N, C-alpha and C positions, 0 to 999 in steps of 0.2 A: 503493500499499500503506501502510495506516494501522496503527501497532503499540499495544499496550496493556500498561498495568503497573498492575493494577489487583485488588487483594484482596476478598474478599466476607465476610461474618461467617458466615452458611451458621449461625446458630444459634449462633453461639461465642462466648465473650467477646472484644471488640471488639481488646483486646490484652493480652499476657500480662505488659504492667506496669503497665496502668490500675488506680487505685484508684477504685472509682467511687462509694463513699459513699452506700451502700444503693439505687443506680439499677438498673436491670433491665438485665441484658445479655446474657442468654439468652432472651429471649422469643422465640419461633418466629412465624416468618411467621404460621401457622394462627390462632395467638393475636392476632396484631395486624391479623388481614384485615379489610379495608372495599373498600367498591366501588370499582372502577377505572374512570375517565371512558372506557376504551377497551372495557369488558368485554365488550360486546356487540355490537363493531363486527366486519366480516368481516377476517377476516387478511389475504387480497388487498389489502382496500383499505387496511387498515393499511401495509402494506408502501409501497403507492404514496405514503402518506403520509411515509415514512422515519422511521418507527417500529418498528426492528426487532426487539422483545421481543416484540412480539405477533404476528409474524411469523416470528421463528426457527424454524429446522429444524435440530436437531441431528442429525449423523450417524454412527452409531454407529462407534466404534471398537473393535475386538475387545482385551478386555481391557483398558480405558482405563483401570481403576483399579488394574491388577497384583495384582486379588484372587486368579487364577486359580495356581495352585501350581505353579512350576519344578519342571522334569524334566529332571534331568543337563546343568543349564546352561542348559535353553531356558526360555524365558519365552514362553509362549502369546502370539500375536497381535502376535511382535516377531520381530525379528532382529539380529544384530550386523551391523553396516554391513559393516566392513572386515576383511579375512582375517587382518591382522596382527596383532588385538588379541585378545590371550587373556582379558582378563578388565575390571573396570572399572564392571562392574555386578552389582548383587546387590539381591536383595528383603529386605525390611527391616521391622519391625513397628514401628518406631519410631524418628524420627516418621513419622507419617500425616495425613494432611489428613482424609481419611474412609476408612472400611472399616475393616480390618486390616493393610493391605500399602502400601508405597509401593516404590518403585525409588529404589537409591542407585546415582548414577554419580560414581566417583571415578579422576579422569586428574592420576596424581602427576608426569606428563611432560610438559616444553614443547616436546617433539620429534614428539612423537606423537599421533595425534587416535584419537577413539573414537566411536561412535555407535551407535543404537538406534534402529531402524526400524521403522514399523508397517505391518500389513498393508493393503492396498489397499483404499479406502473409495470407493464412487461419488459422482462429485461432477456438477452439471450447468453445461455450458458459459455463459460468458457471467455466470454468477451471482456473488455475492461471498460468501465466508467467512470466517470467523473461526476461528483457529487458534490452539489455546493447551493452555496445562497450569497446574496450581497447583504451586509449586516453592517450596522454602526452600535458596534458595543460600547455601553457606556461604564460598566460596571461588573466583576466578576469574570469568571471563564467558562461560558456557554459552550455546548458541543453540538456538534452533525453526526448523526448517528444512521445507519442504513441497516434494516433490516431485511435478508434474504428468505422467500418462501419458495416451496416446494408446490406443485400442481394441486397437493390437498390441503393448503394452506397452513403447512407447517413450518414455523423459523427454522432454516438451517443452517445458517450462519450471520455473523456481524462485522459491520466494520465503523471505526468512528475518527473525528477529530477534536480535540479538545483545542479551543480558542484561547493561548495564551496571552495574543500580543495586539490587543486590540489597543485602536487608537479612537478616544472618546472624539465624539461631532463628526466623524469621516465615515463614508460607505467604502466599504471594501469588499472585496471578493473573498470568500474562504472557501476552500474546497479539499476533497481528498480523492484519490484516484484509486479504485480497489477492482478485483476480477472477478467474474459472477462465480458461485460455484457450481457443478455440473450439473447438481439435483436442483437446482432454483430456478423458475419460472417468472418471479415477480420480485419486486423490491418496493418499499416504503422507506422513505427517508423523516428523520424525527429532529425537531428542532428543541433543545433540551438545556435542563438546568439540573446539577445533582442536588444531591443532601448536603453538599459540603459548602456549596457557593451561594451567594448572594449576588442575583443577578440582573442587569438591567439592559435589552438589549432589542433594536427595531430589525425586522428581518423583513425581506423583499426580492424577488426573482429568483425563486427557488428554480435549481435545474437539475437534471439529470441528463449526461451526454455518455454517449457511449464514443470512445476513444480508443486510435492504436496504442498499444502498451510498447513501453522500453525495458530494455533488460538492463541493469546494472552489474558490471564484471569488478571485483578486485583484480589490480594486475599486480597485486604485492607492494614489496616496499624496495622502490630501487636502489635508496641510499641507506647504505646500514654503515655506521662508524662508532670510534669512540668519540667523545667531543666532552672533553675534561677542561676544565678551565682554573680549578685550585684543587691542591692536595694538603692533608694534616697526616702526621706522624704519630705512632704511640706501640705501647705493647700490648698483646692479645692475651688472653686466660691463661696461654699456654708458656708464656714469658718469650715468646718469640717477637721480632719487630715486624709491626704493620702498616703500610700507609694506606689511606684512607682517600678515595676519591668518588665522584660522582659522574655518571656517563649522564648527558641531555637528552632527553629521551620523552615519549608521552605514553607513561608516567616516567620521570628520570630515576634513574638506577643508581644505589648506593653499594658501593664495593669496598671489600675487605680484602687486602690483599697482601700475601707474606712478601717483605722485604727480600730475603736472601735466595727465595727458588721462584717469583713472581707466581707465584700460585694463586688464585681465586680462594681464598678461604669462606667468603660468604656474600651474598648479595640479596637486596630486594628493593622492591620500588618505595620511593618517598610518597608518602599519600598526600590525599587532597590537594591534587592539580599542580604539583611541583615538576617543572620542566627543566629542571637544572639546577647548578649552584656554581657562584663564584666564589663562595665564601665559605670554608672550612679551618676550623679552628681545634685544637684538643685542650681541653683545660686540667687546671691543676689536678681533678683526681684521674685523668685519663681518662675521660668520658669526652666525644669527639662531638661538636656541635656544628649544625649544616644550617646555611642562610640559603633559602630558596626564592627562585622566579619560577613561575610569573603567579606566585599565590603568598610572594612575602611572610612566609613562615620560616619559623625555628625547629628544629630538630634535634635529640640527642641520641647518639648509639653509645651503649653502655658494652667496653668488651668484656667487662666481668660477667655479663649474664647473657650477652649479643642478642640485645635488644634494641630496638630502635621507636623511639616515642615521640611522637608530633603533638611540641610542645605549645603549637599556637602560632596565630599571626601576629608579627613583634610589635605593629600598631594597626590603628583600624584603616589608616590610608597606604600602606605598604602593599606593593606589588613585587619589587625587587629587594631583598638585602645583598647587599652591593660588597660588604666587608666586615670580618668579624675577629676581634683580637681580647684577649681576656687580660685581665689587670692582675696586682697583686694579691686581692684577698681572691680570686676565682671569679669575678663578678664578668660575664659576657657584653662586649660593646659593640655595637654595629650601626651602619646607616642605610638609608633607605632611597629609594624612589617610589613615588613621581613630587612627595612631599619635602623630600629633604630633610627627613629627621635624623636626630639621635636617639640610640634605644639602648635599655641593658636590660639582661637576664641573670636575674641572683640564683645561683641553684640554690642556695641554703634556705630560701623562701619561697623559692619555685615562683618569681613572680618578673613581671616585665614593667619596666618604669619608660614611658615617653618622656622624652627630653626637647619634644618638639621641634619646628624650625628652627634652626642655626643661622640661616641666612632667606634671602628670597629665591636663592638658587633651587632647583627642584630634586639636584640630586647630592646626597653625601655619597661620593663614591668612592671613597676609602676613610679608614679610621685607624688611630693608632692611641696607646694609654703611657702614661708616664707619672709617679708620682701625683696620683689622683687628680691627674688632668686629662681631658680628652681631647684630642687631635682630630676637626673633620677637615676630609679635602673635599672641596666642592666642588659643581660643573652646574651647567654647560657654558653657559653667557659670561661669567666673571670669574673665572678659578680662583680661588685663593683658598688659604687653612686658616680656619678659625680655632680656637683655643678654648676651651668648654672646662669651667669649675661648675662640677656636677653640684658640688653642695652650695653653692650660692647662684647659680644660674649665670654668671659674671661669664662674660665674651670677649677674647682678644683676637683683633685679626693679624695673620702674619700673611702679609703681601707677596708675592711672586717678585723676582727681580722686574725689575720694569722691561728688560728684553725678552720675558717670558710671558708677559701679561696679555700677550695676544692668543694664548694656548685656551683649551676648551674644558679639561679636568685634570685634578689634582688625581691621578688615576691608582698611585698606589703609595702608600704610605708604610715606612716601618721605622722603628726607634732602635737603634742601637746604642746603649751607653747614651751619651750625651747628644749623640745627632740624629737628626731625622733625615731619611733617603726619602725621595720622592720622584717617582716618573711621573712626568706631564704629557699631556697626548692633546693634539695628535702628534706633537714633534717627538715624543720619547725619548726626551734627554731625563737624565737623572742627576737632582740638585743635591746640596746635602746642605743643611740648616742646624746649627750650632743652637740647640735650645738655652744654652748657659749663657753665651755670649748674646744671644740673639741676632746672629744675621746669617746669611748665606756666604759657605764657607769654600764651597766645591762644587764641580761639574765635571760629573764623569762621562760626558757626552750618552749618544745615545744609545738606546738599549732595546734589545728585542722584544721584550715584553717582562712585566713582574719589578718585582723588587729586587733585595737582596736578603741573604741568609743571614740566620745568626752566627755570633764569631766563631768562629774555629780557631785552629793554632795560630799562635802569634796574635791573636784577637781580630784575625783579619776575617772580612765580611767578603762575599762571593756573589757576581751579578753575570748575565750575558751580555755583551754590548751587542752594538749595532750592525759589526761583523761576525756575529754567531761564535765569536769565543769567549771564554769563561774567563774572567777579569777575577783578580783578588785586590781589595782594595784594604790599604794599612792606613787605619784611622787617625792614627800618630803622624804620620810624613803626609796624610790626605795626596797619598799616590796610588794607582794603581798599576799593577804590574799581570801580565798575561801569563796565565798557567799552561799554556801550549795545548790546550785540548778547544780544537776547532770545528766547524761545521756542526755547529747545533742548533736544535730546534728551539725556539722561544720555551723558557722552564715555565711551568706551572707550580710554583713555590717549592722550596730548599726545606731539607732536613736533615740533621745529623744522626746516622745510623754503622751499629759495630756488626761489620761482615767476618771480623777474624780470620782472615785469613793471611800468608804471607804479602800478598801485593796489597793487601788492605788491612792496616792494623790500624788498631785503636778507630777514631772517628773518621767517618769516610764519608763526604758531602753527597747526599743525593737528590735527584729532582726528577719531576715525571714531565713528561710531553703530551699534549693535548690527543694523541694517537693512543695514550697507553704505555707507551716504551719507558723504560727509568734508566736512567743515567747515574753511573757512579764515579767519584773522582775522590783520591785521596790525595791530600794534600804532602803528606810526608815523604811518599813512594813515588808521586807524581803519574800513578798508574789511573787508569779508566777503563771503564767499560759499560756497554750498553745492553741492558738486559730487557727482553720480551718480556709482557706481563700478562696475565690472564683477564686484565681489564675487561669490562664487557662491553662490547658492542651491540648497539640499537638502531632501531630505525629512526633516520634522520627527519623532522616535520619540513613538509618539502614547502618550497616559498615561491614557487611559479611555475608553468607550464607555457610551452610553445611548442607550435609544430616547425620545423627545421626545414632547409631546401632539400633534404634528401628523403623526405617524409617521414621523418621519424618523430617521435615525441618526445620532446627534451623536457628533463625539468631539473630543478634547482634546491638548495636546501638552506631554512632558518640556521644562521651559525655555520655553515658548512660551505668551504669553499671548492665550488668545484661543482657538475652536473653531470646528469644521467642521461643515457638517450634510450627509448622502447622503442622498438621494433616492431610495428603491428603484421608485416608481414611473414615473420618467423615466430612471434611472441619472445625474443630475446630482450636482454637489457645490457647496455655497455656503460660503464663507469669510469668517468675522465680520471686522471690522477689528480690526487689532493694537493690544494696549497699554489698551482699556478695561476689561480685566478681567485678573486675574494668572494663574499656573497653576492649570488647574481642577484639583482635587483628585477631587471627588465631583459628581455629578447625577443630578437625579429630576424626573420629571414629574408635575405634580400642579395640579388646576385650572386646566388649559389653561396654565401657565406651565411653564417649564423653569428650575428651583431649581438654582444653581452654590454651590458652595464654592470659596473660592480660596484660594492661599498665595502669597506671604505673609501675616500678620497676620489670617488666617481672615475674608477678607473674606466677605459673604454676598450674592448677587444672584438676583433674578427675573427670568426673561427671557419676554417673549411673542411668539414666532413669529409671529403673526399682523399684527405690527406691525413697522414699519422699526426697525432695528439704531439707534440715533442717539448710542451711547456715554454717553448722561446718563441721560433719563428711560426708557430703554428697551437694555440691561437696568437697572431698577431696585436701586440699592444700597440694601439694608437693613441694613445695619450691618456692623461689625467687631469680634470677640471679642479683638481685641489687649488693649486694656486688661485683659484677664482671664486674658493669658498662655497664649491659644490661638492655633494656627498653622494646621493642616491640617486643613480639613473633609471628610474620606475621606467619613463616613457620614452618609446621609440617608435618611430615611422620611416618610411622611404618617401621620399621626395623627388621627383623625377630621377635621377641616377644617385642622388645623394641620401645619407643618412641621417635623420636629425634624431637629437637625443633632448631628453626633458627631466631637468634635474629640480632635486631639494638640496637646500645648503647644508650646511656642516651645524653643529651644534651650536646653539647661541645666536645663530645668524638667521635674518631673514633675505629673501629674495633669489629665487632659482633665476634658472638661466636656459635658454633655447641653443644647440650647439648642434651645427651641420657640419657633419664629415664629408670630403668628396673624396671615393676611391681612388678617384684617375690621378688625383695630385697629391693625397693622403694629407689635405691640409682641414685643420678643425676651425670654424668660425663660429666663436660665442656671443649671444647678444645676451644679456644679464639686464634682469628687471623688466621685461616686455609688459608685463603687470606689476608696478612695484610691489615690493616686501610680500609677492606672492611666489609660491613654487611651481613648477609646472610637471604635472603629476601624470596626464594622458595627452597622446597624439594621435591624432590620424592625417590624411592629407588627399586632396583631390589636385591632379595638374600641379601647379606650382604653389598654392596655397596649402600651409600646414593650420589645421585646426588645434587648438590646445584647450586643455582645460585646465584649471588652477585650484590649488588649495591655499587656503589665507595660514594656512600653518607651514613655518619653515622649520629649521631644523632644531629638534629636542631643546627643551630651554629657552626657546626665544619666545616672546611674548607679540601675538598678532597685532598688527597694526590697524588691519582691514577686517570688515566683518561679514564680506559677502565675496565667494569665490566668482570666479570668470570665466566664460565660454570665448575663446579669440578665434579671429583669421588672420594669418599672417603669411604674407606675400613673398615668399622666398626668392624671387627673383628681381623684384622691388625693393626689397628688405624693407618692408612699410606694414604696418598695422591696418587692415582692411576693415576691420569691426571687433568690437569686443561688449559683451552683453553680461546681463543678470540672468540667469534662469529663476532665482527665486532669493528672496532677500536674506533669507535663514539659511541657505546652503552654504557651508563652510568650505566644500570642496566638490570640484566635476571630475570624479572617479575614473571615467571611459568617455573615451569618443569614437565614432567609427561614421562611416560612410556608406549608405545603403545600395543597391545592386540600382537603383534608381536615380543614384544622385543625392537624394537626402540624406542628411545629417543626422546622428543620434548621439543621445549625450545620455549620460544619468549621474547624478549625483551620491546618492548612499542607496536610496529605497526608490527615489521619482525618475522614470523613463519619458524623455522629451525627443520630439521628431521637430527637427529644425531645419528650417530655410537657410542653406549656405549661402545666398547671396548676401543675406544681411542678418542673420543671425534671428529673425524672430522666431517663435515657437509658433508651430503650427497644430499641434497635439502632443497629449500627455497621458501618463499613466503610473499609478500608483503602483509599485510592485512590491514593498515591505515597509511598514510602519520606521520612521527614525526619528530621532529625538538628538540635535545637535547639542552637545555640550562642550565643557571645558577639553575635553579629552583630544588630541591632535588626530586628523584624518588625514591621511597622504591619499592611498589608495584603498579602495573595500569594493568596488564593483567593477564588470568586465562587462563586454558587449561584441557579439560575434557571428557573424551573418554566414548563414552555408550557401552551399551552390542552389538549391532550390528557392532561397530568398528568404527562408525561414530565419527570426531572430531570436538568439539565445543570450539570456540576460541574466549574470549572478549579480544576485543583490541579498546581501548581509546572511550571507551563506547558505541562501537557495539558489537553486538553478529553474531559471522560466525558460517557456519556450513561448514566444510572441509572433502571433498572426502580425505582420506589417500592416496589411489591409485594415485589420478590423481592430486592431490593438486588443483583440481578445487573446489572453494568456491561460497558461496552467502550468504549476508545477510539476518539473522532471524529477528532482530529488533534492534532499536537505543534507545540510549537514557539513557544505563544504566549510575550509578552513583556510582557502588562499584567495588572492584577489586575483584570479586569472582562470578561464577556459581558453580552449583550444578545440577546434575540429579535423577530423579526417574523413573527406567520404559521409559517409551518416553517421559517422561516429562522435561524441563530444569526449574529450577527456579533459580531468579535473584534478582536485586532490583532496584527499579529507585525512587530515591530520599528516600522517608519514605514509599513507596509501597512496598510489596513482590510479584511479578509475575511469573505467568507460564505461558510457552510456549508448546501448545501441538498440535500433528498431528490433520486438522480437519476431521471430517467423511466425 
C-alpha cells in the first residue's frame, strides 16, 4: 500500500497566502492546453508502461461530493458506521472544495469513535485502486479506510491511511493505493475518527480510482565503509587494552576493539536515532562517553559490565555533540550545535547541567578544561575561544591572532600543561596559546586533522602535519621535529598503549584512521606499523543520485568521499576508490562526462566513465571555488556546450555564486551574488538562458538578510539577468527547477509545485504536494523534479515521491520515506534513496 498527501489547484489560487505579483494563478487547464506526448497512445498500453493517468478509471462513489441534500439526518450514499454515534457529521456550505456542499466531521471525544461509510462500489480483483478524498483537517488525526467485500457481502480485507500532517485552513488531497484481494468484488470507503482522537475535518470530493501499480525494489547498499570520526582508549575487564570507536551508520555502531590484535570484541547499535559520533572520551573510572549526532544524546559504555547506557539528550536543543572532555573531578564537558551551548554531565549525581549559549554562535565545536575553567571553541561566523567559569558564569574571550580571524571554526582544542593547542578550520593551521602568559606563542603550520596527543617521552606531543608526517612538538623549546613517519592519513585522536614487544617497549603512540586501520609509533625505537582492525563497516547513508552518461545510476554518500555506480543492465555495482574526491553534493551527465561538485571547498570534477578511475587525471579536477568563499555545489546544469554550477557559500557567509565551466578551454567564470546574499541551490536551462532557484540561507551560522527566495532567469550569452521573481513571500528556498517537454518551466519550493512562464517568470498554475512550515532552520535543497520521456513529471517533496500529470496537475503518491533530495529515472524506472539503500520503482507487470 502506498499513501498520498497531495493537493491540486483545480483552477484555484495555489495558496490563500500567496501574493503573486501579477502572476496568473487561476488559469484553467483548457486555457493552458497543449499536446500531450501520450495523447494518441492506447490506454491499455499506457497502463503497461506504468503511466496511470492515461489509464485511470474513476469508480463512481454515490454522492461523492455531498451535494445531495440530507433528509432527516440521512446523507444519501452514506451511512453512519457505529450504532452508538448520535451525531458528529453534518452537511456544510462553507468551506467547500468544489460545488455547494461538503461534509463536516467533528469528534469532540477521545473515548468514542465515529465513522461514515459509503455505499458499495464495484472493484476488480487483483487491480490497484487509489482511495482518497479532499479534506481540510483542522484538528486531530482522521483516517480514510477501505473495506473489501466478497460477493456474499462478507468483509475480506481492509486498508487505511491515518492523516497525521494536516494543514488547518487548506484543502489537501489525501489518498492511498491498495490492491483488491482476489476474492473481493466491492469496496466501501470510510471517513473515520478513532477513540483516541479529538477531530475536526471537512471532507469533499471522495474518489476511488483504478490505477496501474508500481513495484519498489531495494537494490541494496551501494556504499559500505567504516566512517570513524573519533576514538577513545581504555582497559577491558580482562585487563587488555582497548580502543573504542563509532562507525557512522543508520543507526551508528559502537565498537570495542582489542588494541594488540585488532580483533572486534563487542559491537552494538547506538539507540535513539544516533547516526555517528565526533566525540568520545574515557572517564576517570574507565567508562567511555559517546556524544552523538543527529540526536544530541550522550551514551556511556561500561567496560566492567559490557553495557551501553543511553544517558539522554544533553540539552533540549542539541542535535550534535561536537566534543567531550573530562575534568579532574570526573565531570564530562561538551559543546553542541545548533544553539552553541556548553553542558556538563556529573557521573556522581547522574545529572546534566546546561550552561546555555556562551555566544551568538551556533557551534561550540571544541571544548577543553583546566583548573576549573572550561574553554569553548566557537564557529562559524566569528570564530574565537570563550573561557567559562562554571561557578560564576563569567566568560572571557580569547581572540584569535588577527591573521587568523577570517577562519570559520575553532575546530579542535587540547590543553597539555599550560599550553592550549587549537586547529582552525578551514585553514587547518595549529596554533598554540599559553594560558599563563595569555598570549599566542607558536604556529605549528597546517595539520591534516585533529589535535595533539597527550605528552609522551620528554613531554613531547605528537600530531600529523599537512604533509602527512608525524611530528613531535617540544613544549619547552616550542619547536617541532619530524619522526620519519610519513604518508599518513588524518588521525582520529591519539592514545598511549603498551604493546610489550622488543620493537615497541614502554608506551607506544597509537591512532586510528577514519577507515578503521590503526597506526603504532614507538618514540624510543622509532619503529612503527599499521594494523588492520575488525572495526565494523556499515552501509553509508546515501546523499545523492543521478544518471551518468553511460546509463548507470550514480550515488554519493553523506560524510563519504567517493561514489558508486549501479548498472541496470547487469545488476552490478562499482565503487570508486575513496578520498580522491570529497562529499559529492551534485552531479550531472554532460558531453560524455559526469560532472561532480564536492564539499568542502566547492571542488569541481569531471569523470569519464569510459576510462579507468585513477584519482588524478580521471576524474580531472576543474578547480575550487573556495577562494570565492563557496563551499557546496548542489546545483549543476548544462547550458549550450558549457556546464554551470550553483553554490552555497562557506560557513558564516552569505552570497552564493553561479560558475560556468567551458570544457573547450577549461575556464571557470564565476558570478557572485546574482541574487544578493542568497545561495543558488537549483539550476536548469533552455538555450542560452539559465534558470535558477535560490535559498535565503547561506553557509551554516550565517544569518539571512533576505526573507524570500527567488526564481531567476540569467542569459549566459549576454551575462545579464532577464528576470527574477518571488513565487511565495514565505518561501525560503526554491529547491528544484526543470524545463518540461513543451518548454514550460517548473519549480518547487519545499512542498508547493509551480508551472512558470519562462518568458517572464509569471506563475501559470500550481499544486500543493506537501504541507510545509518555514522556520528558522536552514533549507538548501529538499525537493526534486524529473520528467520522463513520456512527459510524466516525478516530484520529490518532503520525503514523498509523487507522480504528476502536467496536463491536469492530478497527482498521486508513489512511495514515501525518501531521505535524499534527488531522484533520477532510466526509461520507465525511477531511482531514489531511502537512508542507506538505493531503490528502484518500476511499473508492475
